[in-house]
C-alpha atoms as one frame of an Amber mdcrd trajectory, in Angstrom:
protein
 -33.025  -8.073  30.562 -33.027 -11.659  31.932 -36.085 -12.472  33.193 -34.847
 -13.789  36.515 -34.129 -10.437  37.102 -35.770  -6.852  37.732 -35.727  -3.674
  36.204 -34.326  -2.164  39.605 -30.315  -1.649  39.379 -28.425  -1.813  42.557
 -27.410   1.296  42.120 -30.761   3.037  42.992 -30.698   1.145  46.440 -29.016
   3.258  49.283 -25.740   1.186  48.935 -22.090   1.927  49.751 -20.173   2.855
  47.027 -17.554   0.096  48.209 -20.489  -2.343  47.868 -21.704  -1.179  44.452
 -17.927  -1.832  43.446 -17.682  -5.091  44.283 -21.376  -6.128  42.677 -19.683
  -4.376  39.605 -16.804  -6.295  39.750 -19.126  -9.330  40.228 -21.121  -8.465
  36.752 -24.519  -7.892  39.198 -26.418  -4.881  37.992 -29.995  -5.339  38.744
 -31.742  -7.089  41.909 -33.461 -10.588  41.274 -37.174 -10.550  42.818 -36.430
 -11.034  46.426 -33.487  -8.553  46.516 -35.423  -6.098  45.570 -37.801  -6.881
  48.054 -35.763  -7.869  51.007 -33.071  -5.251  50.698 -34.725  -2.129  50.723
 -36.354  -3.086  54.528 -33.029  -4.562  55.792 -30.995  -1.370  54.588 -33.297
   0.709  56.357 -32.233  -1.149  59.623 -35.552  -3.387  60.002 -36.018  -7.126
  59.995 -36.402  -9.330  57.241 -38.074 -13.065  57.095 -37.800 -14.005  53.227
 -39.181 -16.819  51.342 -38.030 -17.464  47.486 -36.607 -20.423  45.631 -33.251
 -22.042  45.744 -30.622 -20.153  43.914 -32.556 -17.037  43.435 -29.824 -14.396
  45.077 -30.842 -14.761  49.035 -27.071 -15.127  50.053 -26.056 -11.639  48.162
 -29.295  -9.993  49.733 -28.553 -10.985  53.417 -24.432 -10.127  53.174 -25.212
  -6.779  51.295 -27.267  -5.586  54.058 -24.993  -6.881  56.776 -22.051  -4.814
  55.449 -24.210  -1.843  54.956 -25.378  -1.930  58.314 -21.819  -2.978  59.810
 -20.477  -0.008  58.023 -22.720   2.538  58.920 -22.892   1.339  62.728 -19.169
   1.110  63.760 -17.934   0.335  66.998 -15.559   1.764  69.696 -12.148  -0.054
  69.121 -12.063  -1.917  72.298 -15.202  -3.865  71.433 -13.780  -4.688  68.024
 -12.206  -8.315  68.699 -15.409 -10.043  68.927 -18.071 -10.725  66.326 -20.260
  -7.934  65.335 -22.094 -10.240  62.607 -23.491 -13.871  63.248 -24.388 -15.763
  60.071 -25.498 -19.176  60.822 -25.820 -22.220  58.108 -26.912 -25.592  58.242
 -24.305 -27.251  56.567 -20.375 -27.140  56.265 -20.750 -26.463  52.223 -23.077
 -23.763  52.602 -21.226 -22.162  55.238 -18.154 -22.349  52.843 -20.679 -21.017
  49.855 -21.411 -17.789  52.115 -18.010 -17.214  52.974 -16.615 -17.233  49.371
 -19.616 -15.132  48.507 -18.535 -12.627  51.719 -14.999 -12.163  50.004 -16.221
 -11.334  46.645 -19.050  -8.554  48.055 -16.980  -7.482  51.039 -13.549  -7.679
  49.137 -13.237  -3.368  49.250 -14.199  -3.633  52.905 -11.930  -4.020  56.209
 -13.886  -6.675  57.704 -12.047  -9.576  59.314 -14.433 -12.585  58.074 -13.941
 -16.271  59.927 -15.319 -19.395  58.538 -16.414 -21.876  61.490 -17.658 -25.553
  61.134 -16.905 -28.969  61.813 -15.168 -31.474  60.593 -11.816 -29.961  60.313
  -9.757 -27.275  60.977 -10.359 -27.053  64.829  -7.252 -25.292  65.973  -6.974
 -23.170  63.126 -10.652 -21.924  63.360 -10.255 -21.643  67.147  -6.919 -19.385
  66.568  -8.666 -17.495  63.762 -11.466 -16.332  66.114  -8.971 -15.663  69.070
  -7.494 -13.172  66.872 -10.385 -11.563  66.283 -13.299 -11.049  63.823 -16.119
  -9.041  62.491 -18.181 -11.343  60.617 -18.066 -15.050  61.564 -20.107 -17.810
  59.376 -20.591 -21.076  60.590 -22.365 -24.220  61.611 -24.123 -24.209  65.011
 -22.243 -26.796  66.408 -18.621 -25.680  66.253 -19.650 -22.254  67.017 -21.231
 -23.494  70.227 -17.959 -25.636  71.229 -15.763 -22.228  70.763 -18.291 -19.944
  72.714 -18.102 -22.316  75.644 -14.341 -22.226  75.978 -14.872 -18.612  75.713
 -12.700 -18.480  72.736 -15.060 -15.017  71.715 -18.174 -13.700  72.809 -21.768
 -12.816  71.371 -22.202  -9.631  73.538 -21.296  -6.987  70.337 -23.207  -8.600
  67.888 -25.253  -6.175  65.700 -26.478  -8.195  62.710 -28.077 -12.277  62.817
 -28.525 -13.854  59.656 -30.476 -17.588  59.802 -30.316 -19.021  56.445 -32.246
 -22.178  55.136 -34.047 -21.843  58.532 -36.537 -24.973  57.140 -33.279 -27.016
  57.169 -31.924 -25.869  60.656 -35.594 -27.674  61.817 -34.913 -30.690  59.722
 -31.123 -30.999  61.179 -32.367 -30.760  64.677 -30.378 -27.480  65.259 -33.175
 -25.584  66.586 -32.016 -25.910  70.015 -28.207 -24.365  68.922 -29.867 -22.131
  67.628 -31.661 -20.618  70.586 -28.706 -21.191  72.719 -26.565 -18.982  70.438
 -29.309 -16.441  69.910 -29.953 -16.048  73.809 -26.331 -14.974  74.117 -26.062
 -11.626  71.551 -27.979  -8.678  72.513 -31.881  -8.485  72.400 -33.759  -8.513
  69.171 -34.794  -4.690  69.130 -30.837  -4.053  69.252 -29.738  -6.212  65.972
 -30.711  -6.133  62.419 -32.118  -9.922  62.016 -32.557 -11.537  58.941 -34.086
 -15.025  58.153 -33.964 -16.615  54.677 -35.433 -19.867  53.745 -36.653 -21.778
  50.975 -40.224 -22.212  52.957 -41.744 -20.197  55.672 -43.309 -22.786  57.792
 -45.101 -22.275  60.753 -42.416 -23.300  62.933 -40.020 -21.189  60.912 -42.240
 -18.176  61.599 -42.737 -19.063  65.207 -38.765 -18.836  65.274 -38.609 -15.497
  63.407 -41.131 -14.015  65.933 -39.678 -15.546  68.683 -36.231 -14.616  68.657
 -35.855 -11.995  65.798 -38.121  -9.101  66.943 -41.128  -9.429  64.721 -39.375
  -9.426  61.093 -41.078  -8.032  58.021 -42.154 -11.272  55.731 -41.262 -11.012
  52.019 -42.035 -13.835  49.492 -41.283 -14.135  46.176 -43.815 -16.719  44.895
 -43.349 -18.673  41.781 -46.164 -20.268  39.562 -44.641 -23.495  40.391 -42.731
 -24.768  43.100 -39.882 -26.000  41.104 -37.911 -23.300  39.123 -39.700 -22.708
  35.861 -36.039 -22.976  33.746 -35.839 -26.266  34.651 -37.149 -28.947  32.193
 -38.334 -32.092  33.826 -38.863 -35.150  32.367 -39.338 -38.920  34.010 -38.831
 -42.395  33.145 -40.709 -45.349  34.690 -37.799 -48.101  34.348 -37.473 -51.736
  35.862 -34.510 -51.865  38.618 -32.319 -53.971  36.301 -32.839 -51.140  33.240
 -31.819 -48.024  35.455 -27.981 -48.422  34.562 -28.425 -49.175  30.998 -30.915
 -46.305  30.762 -28.577 -43.908  32.898 -25.815 -44.554  30.437 -27.772 -44.217
  27.328 -29.536 -40.609  28.633 -25.640 -39.790  29.451 -24.484 -40.481  25.930
 -27.522 -38.786  24.364 -27.428 -35.506  26.643 -23.773 -35.071  26.744 -24.311
 -32.715  29.993 -21.389 -30.360  30.651 -21.488 -31.255  34.421 -24.036 -33.065
  35.943 -25.164 -34.570  39.262 -26.575 -38.020  39.594 -28.475 -38.290  43.189
 -28.846 -41.753  44.808 -30.561 -42.629  48.417 -28.183 -44.551  50.076 -24.191
 -44.553  49.839 -23.938 -47.914  48.736 -25.902 -47.206  45.471 -23.857 -44.451
  45.235 -20.693 -46.403  45.294 -22.095 -48.771  42.578 -23.607 -46.139  40.296
 -19.858 -44.865  40.278 -18.404 -48.250  39.726 -20.278 -48.464  36.635 -19.850
 -45.096  34.726 -16.291 -45.415  35.645 -16.296 -48.871  33.835 -18.188 -47.680
  30.922 -15.656 -44.494  30.258 -17.355 -41.705  32.211 -15.176 -39.752  34.902
 -17.233 -40.058  38.480 -16.794 -39.270  41.990 -18.887 -39.901  45.224 -20.141
 -37.163  47.436 -21.753 -38.829  50.510 -22.005 -37.697  54.365 -19.461 -39.974
  55.429 -16.579 -38.714  53.465 -14.305 -36.692  55.416 -14.652 -32.731  55.103
 -11.454 -31.668  53.459 -11.866 -34.589  50.776 -15.774 -33.737  50.409 -14.467
 -30.001  49.646 -11.576 -30.566  47.263 -14.135 -32.905  45.165 -16.417 -29.943
  45.016 -13.841 -27.565  44.199 -12.623 -29.893  40.952 -16.277 -30.726  40.070
 -16.959 -26.754  40.326 -13.971 -26.317  38.225 -14.859 -29.120  35.367 -12.379
 -31.692  35.926 -14.824 -33.941  36.955 -17.901 -33.967  34.930 -20.145 -36.193
  36.894 -20.640 -36.561  40.899 -23.161 -39.058  42.405 -24.580 -37.578  45.386
 -26.759 -38.516  48.340 -28.912 -35.644  49.643 -25.728 -33.948  51.434 -25.339
 -32.249  48.016 -29.073 -31.481  47.592 -29.430 -28.097  49.693 -27.498 -24.817
  49.777 -24.885 -25.278  47.171 -24.100 -23.144  43.968 -22.041 -25.055  41.995
 -21.988 -23.372  38.430 -23.353 -24.548  35.177 -24.816 -27.605  36.225 -26.510
 -28.612  33.027 -28.389 -31.817  34.421 -29.641 -33.363  37.516 -30.624 -36.764
  37.270 -32.205 -38.322  40.368 -31.137 -42.089  39.527 -33.386 -42.577  42.360
 -36.736 -40.935  43.669 -36.335 -39.229  46.651 -38.669 -40.592  49.497 -39.330
 -36.869  50.552 -41.020 -34.501  48.670 -39.036 -31.424  49.322 -36.014 -33.220
  48.552 -36.787 -33.629  44.830 -37.036 -29.470  44.843 -33.585 -29.017  46.369
 -31.982 -31.683  44.068 -33.323 -30.370  40.687 -32.534 -26.647  42.443 -29.103
 -27.436  41.559 -29.322 -26.639  38.106 -31.400 -23.817  36.466 -29.605 -21.771
  38.988 -30.055 -17.758  38.533 -31.845 -17.880  35.545 -30.189 -20.457  33.569
 -31.947 -23.090  32.223 -31.331 -26.919  33.197 -32.713 -30.393  32.655 -33.971
 -32.858  35.842 -34.155 -36.307  34.409 -35.743 -38.934  37.004 -35.886 -42.632
  37.139 -38.984 -44.071  38.585 -38.407 -47.573  39.904 -40.590 -50.336  41.616
 -38.696 -49.999  44.608 -39.099 -45.673  44.708 -41.951 -45.012  42.686 -44.259
 -45.022  45.287 -42.829 -41.155  46.416 -43.788 -40.027  42.852 -47.643 -39.254
  43.910 -46.364 -37.004  47.117 -43.792 -35.503  44.846 -46.422 -34.681  42.254
 -48.623 -33.105  44.826 -46.077 -30.975  46.351 -44.816 -29.527  43.061 -48.701
 -28.927  42.020 -47.869 -30.268  38.789 -47.325 -33.632  37.249 -43.986 -34.610
  35.703 -44.102 -35.229  32.085 -43.132 -38.655  31.509 -40.912 -39.853  28.305
 -40.747 -43.637  26.883 -38.092 -45.940  27.445 -36.873 -46.002  23.800 -34.720
 -49.080  22.955 -31.899 -47.126  21.865 -31.596 -45.600  25.229 -30.798 -49.089
  26.789 -26.974 -49.119  26.389 -25.445 -52.546  27.501 -23.434 -51.448  30.574
 -19.557 -53.220  30.977 -19.501 -54.459  34.438 -17.034 -52.993  36.933 -14.162
 -54.738  37.810 -14.529 -56.678  41.073 -13.097 -55.251  44.623 -10.881 -57.517
  46.715 -13.822 -57.117  48.652 -16.167 -58.415  46.045 -14.435 -61.194  45.020
 -14.132 -62.608  48.704 -18.004 -62.323  48.584 -18.158 -64.331  46.248 -15.640
 -66.844  46.170 -13.438 -66.439  48.761 -13.537 -67.390  52.394 -16.732 -66.982
  53.953 -17.768 -67.551  57.740 -16.764 -70.717  59.005 -14.153 -71.392  56.262
 -10.439 -71.885  56.325  -8.036 -71.157  53.486  -9.367 -72.660  50.161 -12.877
 -72.635  51.501 -12.352 -75.690  54.006 -14.177 -75.760  57.025 -12.385 -74.458
  60.079 -11.652 -76.404  63.032 -13.489 -75.888  66.186 -12.782 -76.613  69.728
 -14.769 -79.196  71.696 -15.344 -78.651  75.106 -12.162 -79.639  76.605 -10.297
 -77.023  74.473  -9.330 -79.794  71.854  -9.789 -79.017  67.813 -11.991 -81.570
  66.001 -13.482 -80.721  62.631 -16.650 -79.031  61.679 -19.216 -81.195  60.526
 -19.472 -80.983  56.530
């Protein structure tokens, strides 16, 4: 049996046959540790606050418990138009992933599921809610928008799920979460579940305030980072980062890789060098329109794009299959972000490799990262054959203008522009 699984089969749990059938279709036979601890509690109707590393099956745990509760606690038909389950996620990408998993695990139920998030599909999402839904999965802002318009009500909610609760705090969503929860039935009348990579004091306080004192379950690993992810660090000068990245890609030949940077500008630069040197790559950052971001993720997941250069918008919550390598082209400035970045590989028992480049600009965050993960990241030497002389990318029109075209105060051909004197007459600029 895979090391990431327990010896508890799903058939030993008190799950409805239609849920077991969906699990069988998906090839899931045995529980992961967090599922083995959380599911018996939630299936018995008691609240859960679960902590486990990313990629350990938390989503399936709360979806199975949600569907089971709704099946066994039907509502009268006259109350069936409004949501019966509210599942909150901090990001659009995570909401989309949860919805995709919900459709798979709930395929043999007749539950209507709505996906609600900002950035796109405003009228369509509103109409879906207006037509009635059983399970609504979404981000807080758009859900509050529709709630204030009275498109739907939360009076009949029987299940509340908060996923990635620590991230909710990081993104400033807690006031929105409280706004939504106060409009659902009292906590004692709902099944409440909260899952997070960390259960900090502030997260625990939220659980006890709004989720009726859920039972805390934790799956502690020996290390904060996933054991199946091999980590390695290279100390490198800024000007050698591109040559080293190209050399590492040539040596590793990743099937699918995420390359993390700290800024949008760095992402564009890295992508340009990758393309100039024969590597197909795309950029994923927060200012890319949602529709385009989703298409890029789908193409990346399908293997059409082998390399994705990303800012931390992609670090949490996404399950992209078969990511063999994560490259920290820039070391993150927050230690937790390091864990979430490298958690994109080595998902649910698979192995993966996390390679970090520590340059003079970002090496100062290394001590905090190593203190947070409780171990030193193994250091490898920068061998000469790893430094590839890169082909420079073609300059864009904007870059050409910046380097040799018109600048501020210049006319055509770089000549000084005329300026007006006090009477409005034009006179040449002094050279």
